[in-house]
C-alpha positions as CSV (number, residue, x, y, z in Angstrom):
1,M,0.0,0.0,0.0
2,T,1.3,3.5,-0.9
3,N,0.4,7.0,0.2
4,D,0.6,8.4,-3.3
5,S,-2.2,10.9,-3.9
6,P,-3.8,11.8,-7.3
7,T,-1.8,15.1,-7.1
8,D,1.4,13.1,-6.9
9,G,0.3,11.1,-10.0
10,R,-0.4,14.2,-12.0
11,R,2.9,15.7,-11.1
12,A,4.7,12.6,-12.1
13,A,2.9,12.5,-15.5
14,R,3.7,16.2,-16.0
15,A,7.4,15.5,-15.3
16,E,7.4,12.7,-17.8
17,R,5.8,14.8,-20.5
18,I,8.4,17.6,-19.9
19,A,11.3,15.1,-19.9
20,A,10.1,13.6,-23.1
21,L,10.6,17.0,-24.9
22,G,14.3,16.6,-24.4
23,Y,14.8,20.4,-23.9
24,A,18.2,20.7,-22.2
25,Y,17.8,23.9,-20.3
26,A,21.0,23.3,-18.2
27,D,23.0,23.2,-21.5
28,Q,21.8,26.5,-22.8
29,P,24.2,29.5,-22.9
30,T,23.5,32.0,-20.1
31,S,24.7,35.3,-18.9
32,P,25.0,36.5,-15.3
33,I,23.0,39.5,-14.2
34,P,25.5,41.7,-12.2
35,A,23.1,44.6,-11.4
36,C,19.3,45.0,-11.0
37,N,17.6,46.0,-14.2
38,L,15.3,48.3,-12.3
39,C,17.4,50.1,-9.7
40,G,21.0,49.1,-10.5
41,H,21.7,47.6,-7.1
42,A,24.0,44.6,-6.8
43,G,22.7,43.0,-3.6
44,F,20.5,40.0,-4.3
45,V,18.9,37.2,-2.4
46,V,18.1,33.8,-3.9
47,V,14.4,33.0,-3.7
48,T,14.4,29.6,-5.5
49,H,16.7,27.2,-7.3
50,R,14.2,25.5,-9.6
51,D,11.2,26.5,-11.8
52,R,7.8,25.0,-12.2
53,Y,9.1,22.7,-15.0
54,G,11.7,21.3,-12.8
55,Y,14.6,23.0,-14.5
56,P,17.5,24.3,-12.5
57,A,16.5,28.0,-13.0
58,R,17.7,30.2,-10.1
59,A,15.6,33.2,-9.3
60,M,16.9,36.1,-7.2
61,G,15.3,39.2,-5.6
62,C,16.9,42.6,-5.4
63,R,17.3,43.6,-1.8
64,R,16.8,47.3,-2.7
65,C,13.7,47.3,-4.9
66,G,12.2,43.8,-4.7
67,L,12.5,43.0,-8.4
68,V,12.7,39.2,-8.9
69,F,14.5,37.7,-11.9
70,L,16.3,34.7,-13.3
71,N,20.0,34.9,-12.7
72,P,21.8,33.8,-14.8
73,Q,19.5,34.2,-17.8
74,M,19.6,32.5,-21.1
75,T,21.2,34.6,-23.8
76,A,19.1,36.4,-26.4
77,D,20.1,33.9,-29.1
78,A,19.1,31.0,-26.7
79,Y,15.7,32.6,-26.1
80,K,15.2,33.1,-29.8
81,R,15.7,29.4,-30.4
82,F,13.5,28.6,-27.4
83,Y,10.6,30.6,-28.7
84,V,10.9,29.1,-32.2
85,S,11.0,25.4,-31.2
86,A,10.5,24.8,-27.5
87,Y,8.2,27.3,-25.9
88,R,4.7,26.1,-26.9
89,P,5.6,22.4,-26.6
90,L,6.9,23.0,-23.1
91,V,3.8,24.9,-22.0
92,S,1.6,22.2,-23.6
93,A,3.5,19.5,-21.7
94,Y,3.1,21.4,-18.5
95,H,-0.7,21.7,-18.9
96,G,-1.3,18.4,-20.5
97,R,-3.1,19.8,-23.6
98,V,-2.1,21.3,-26.9
99,I,-1.3,25.0,-26.7
100,D,-0.2,26.4,-30.0
101,A,-0.7,29.2,-32.5
102,K,-4.2,27.9,-33.3
103,S,-5.5,26.7,-29.9
104,I,-4.6,29.9,-28.0
105,Q,-6.7,32.1,-30.2
106,A,-10.0,31.5,-28.3
107,E,-8.4,32.6,-25.0
108,Q,-6.9,35.6,-26.8
109,R,-10.3,36.6,-28.2
110,S,-11.7,36.6,-24.6
111,Y,-8.8,38.6,-23.4
112,A,-9.3,41.2,-26.2
113,V,-12.9,41.7,-25.2
114,E,-12.1,42.1,-21.5
115,R,-9.1,44.4,-22.0
116,G,-10.8,46.2,-24.8
117,E,-13.5,47.4,-22.3
118,F,-10.8,48.6,-20.0
119,L,-9.1,50.6,-22.9
120,D,-12.3,51.9,-24.4
121,P,-12.4,55.3,-22.5
122,F,-8.8,56.0,-23.6
123,L,-8.9,54.9,-27.3
124,R,-12.4,55.4,-28.6
125,D,-12.8,58.7,-30.5
126,A,-9.3,59.7,-29.4
127,G,-8.3,60.5,-33.0
128,Y,-5.5,57.8,-33.0
129,A,-4.5,56.0,-36.2
130,T,-1.7,53.5,-35.4
131,L,-1.1,50.7,-32.9
132,L,2.0,48.7,-32.2
133,D,1.6,45.4,-30.4
134,I,4.9,44.3,-28.8
135,G,4.9,40.5,-28.3
136,G,1.5,40.4,-30.2
137,S,1.5,36.6,-30.8
138,T,-1.2,35.6,-33.4
139,G,-2.5,39.1,-33.8
140,V,-5.9,38.2,-32.5
141,V,-5.8,41.0,-29.8
142,S,-4.4,43.6,-32.2
143,H,-7.0,42.7,-34.8
144,A,-9.8,43.1,-32.3
145,W,-8.6,46.4,-31.1
146,T,-7.7,47.9,-34.5
147,T,-11.2,47.0,-35.6
148,R,-12.8,48.3,-32.5
149,F,-10.9,51.6,-32.4
150,G,-10.3,52.2,-36.1
151,L,-6.5,51.8,-36.0
152,N,-3.8,50.4,-38.3
153,G,-1.9,47.6,-36.5
154,T,1.7,46.4,-36.4
155,V,2.6,43.2,-34.5
156,I,6.1,42.3,-33.5
157,D,6.7,38.7,-32.1
158,P,9.6,36.3,-32.2
159,S,7.5,33.2,-33.2
160,P,7.3,32.7,-37.0
161,L,4.2,30.5,-36.6
162,E,2.3,33.1,-34.6
163,I,3.4,35.9,-36.8
164,E,2.0,33.9,-39.8
165,E,-1.4,33.9,-38.1
166,A,-1.1,37.7,-37.5
167,R,-0.2,38.3,-41.1
168,A,-3.3,36.3,-42.3
169,L,-5.4,38.8,-40.3
170,G,-4.1,41.7,-42.5
171,L,-1.8,43.2,-39.9
172,D,1.7,44.5,-40.5
173,T,4.2,42.1,-38.9
174,V,7.7,41.9,-37.7
175,T,9.4,38.6,-36.7
176,A,11.8,39.7,-34.0
177,I,12.2,40.4,-30.3
178,I,11.7,44.1,-29.4
179,E,15.2,44.4,-28.1
180,D,16.6,43.8,-31.6
181,W,14.0,45.8,-33.7
182,D,15.0,49.0,-35.5
183,A,11.7,50.9,-36.0
184,G,13.4,53.2,-38.5
185,G,12.1,56.4,-36.9
186,R,8.4,55.3,-36.8
187,V,6.2,56.5,-34.0
188,F,2.8,55.2,-32.9
189,D,-0.3,56.6,-31.3
190,T,-0.8,53.5,-29.2
191,V,1.6,50.9,-28.0
192,V,0.4,47.8,-26.2
193,M,2.4,45.0,-24.5
194,C,-0.1,42.3,-23.5
195,Q,1.2,39.4,-21.3
196,T,4.7,40.2,-22.6
197,V,6.7,42.3,-20.2
198,D,7.6,39.2,-18.1
199,H,9.2,37.7,-21.2
200,L,11.6,40.7,-21.9
201,L,15.3,40.5,-21.4
202,D,15.7,44.2,-20.7
203,I,12.6,45.8,-19.3
204,R,14.2,49.2,-18.6
205,G,15.6,49.4,-22.1
206,T,12.4,48.3,-23.7
207,F,10.3,50.9,-21.8
208,A,12.8,53.5,-22.9
209,A,12.3,52.3,-26.5
210,V,8.5,52.4,-26.0
211,R,8.8,56.0,-24.8
212,R,10.6,56.9,-28.1
213,L,8.1,54.9,-30.2
214,L,5.0,56.6,-28.6
215,R,3.7,60.0,-29.6
216,P,3.8,62.6,-26.9
217,D,0.0,62.4,-26.6
218,G,-0.2,58.6,-27.1
219,V,-1.4,55.8,-24.8
220,F,0.7,52.9,-23.6
221,F,-1.0,49.8,-22.2
222,V,1.0,47.0,-20.4
223,D,0.1,44.2,-18.0
224,I,2.0,42.0,-15.7
225,V,1.5,38.6,-14.1
226,D,1.5,39.7,-10.4
227,F,4.3,37.7,-8.8
228,R,2.8,37.8,-5.3
229,A,-0.6,36.7,-6.6
230,A,1.1,33.8,-8.5
231,Y,3.0,32.4,-5.6
232,L,0.2,32.9,-3.1
233,R,-2.3,31.1,-5.4
234,N,-0.4,27.9,-5.3
235,W,1.5,28.6,-2.1
236,S,4.7,27.9,-4.0
237,V,7.4,30.2,-5.3
238,E,8.7,27.5,-7.6
239,E,5.3,27.2,-9.3
240,A,5.4,31.0,-10.0
241,I,8.8,30.8,-11.7
242,K,9.3,29.6,-15.2
243,I,12.2,29.8,-17.7
244,D,10.0,31.7,-20.2
245,H,9.7,34.6,-17.8
246,P,13.1,36.2,-17.1
247,Y,11.4,38.8,-14.8
248,Y,8.7,38.7,-12.1
249,L,6.9,41.9,-11.3
250,T,4.6,43.3,-8.6
251,D,2.5,46.4,-8.7
252,A,5.3,48.2,-6.7
253,T,8.1,47.3,-9.1
254,M,6.0,47.9,-12.2
255,T,4.9,51.3,-11.0
256,A,8.6,52.2,-10.4
257,Y,9.6,51.0,-13.8
258,L,6.9,53.1,-15.5
259,R,7.7,56.2,-13.5
260,R,11.4,55.9,-14.2
261,A,10.8,55.5,-17.9
262,G,8.6,58.6,-18.1
263,F,5.0,57.2,-17.9
264,D,2.2,58.5,-15.8
265,V,-0.2,55.7,-14.8
266,L,-3.8,56.8,-15.5
267,R,-5.6,53.7,-14.4
268,T,-4.8,50.3,-13.0
269,D,-7.0,47.2,-13.3
270,Y,-6.9,43.8,-11.8
271,A,-8.1,41.3,-14.4
272,A,-10.8,38.7,-13.9
273,D,-8.2,36.0,-13.6
274,H,-6.9,37.6,-10.4
275,L,-3.3,37.3,-11.8
276,L,-2.9,40.0,-14.4
277,V,-2.7,43.6,-13.5
278,G,-3.1,46.2,-16.4
279,Y,-1.8,49.8,-16.6
280,V,-2.9,52.6,-19.0
281,C,-0.2,55.2,-19.2
282,R,0.7,58.5,-20.9
283,P,4.2,60.0,-21.4
284,C,5.3,62.3,-18.6
285,V,8.6,63.7,-17.2
286,P,10.6,60.7,-15.9
287,A,11.0,60.2,-12.2
288,T,14.4,58.5,-12.5
289,D,14.7,57.8,-8.8
290,S,11.3,56.1,-8.3
291,L,11.6,53.0,-6.0
292,P,9.2,50.8,-4.1
293,D,8.9,51.5,-0.4
294,P,11.7,49.7,1.5
295,A,9.2,48.2,4.0
296,S,7.3,46.6,1.1
297,V,10.5,45.1,-0.3
298,A,11.4,43.5,3.0
299,T,7.8,42.2,3.4
300,L,7.9,40.7,-0.1
301,L,11.2,38.8,0.5
302,D,10.1,37.7,3.9
303,E,6.8,36.5,2.6
304,A,8.4,34.5,-0.2
305,R,10.6,32.8,2.4
306,L,7.5,32.0,4.5
307,V,5.8,30.5,1.5
308,Q,8.8,28.4,0.7
309,N,8.9,26.9,4.2
310,A,5.4,26.9,5.7
311,P,3.3,23.7,5.2
312,R,0.7,24.0,2.5
313,G,-2.0,22.8,4.9
314,G,-1.0,25.5,7.4
315,R,-2.1,28.5,5.3
């Protein structure tokens, strides 16, 4: 007689599916992160040594601002290869169902409707003409919003299969990661970054680029997977960490990033899934010294430690 639970069986099956992919994360080229991407501090604390897939992905938290990130991180070239061949199969293996450029579109349509309602007061009848969707995947969200708000849309994404879907919808497309893209002096009335910021390799640099790409009277929309909500939901820091997300943001760190980059947050919204937090912003004078409150940073790191060690049944 064994004490194995159904949960143990599901975890074992999931581990087998992931192992069967043969993706050798430990063999990928990586680069160390010597200083925090948000505040430049070099004092870190390790919050976990593995991710939800079981890979040896070490995540650290900045002691000064509370930003959490993988360290070391895969190189840009390694991430490009990952998104072309491994990303969707890995997520599919984790969830036990096919998640690809076709199957994700139903979820994206629902997202477009919900987030479109949130954006409506800022984009409808605003006189805008262009939209840039960074990490726009299949273009379903861009297509819904360009149709709803009368815009011409451009999608940039590193996945050729997903860009193919976006192109079929009549959108302008760029197959690249935003860090490598040369916009050639183009500017846009609206820039959106939907469920993407966590995937970036350089959030600070990307937000600076968005500031240049956005017209002075334009609108920037971005949302995050709230790191605290993610680890509290499953009472596990490891379950909130995954190699496809180099960075892990909270409302405090995201607000600091936006203020430092020169964005004024007009409205914040907690999505129906209780994980995503959305921000509608306009350009403003940068507050280059913006930081989360030190007490909130200490609380975050202490809480993560508690979640790592407290029994799940003792919540």
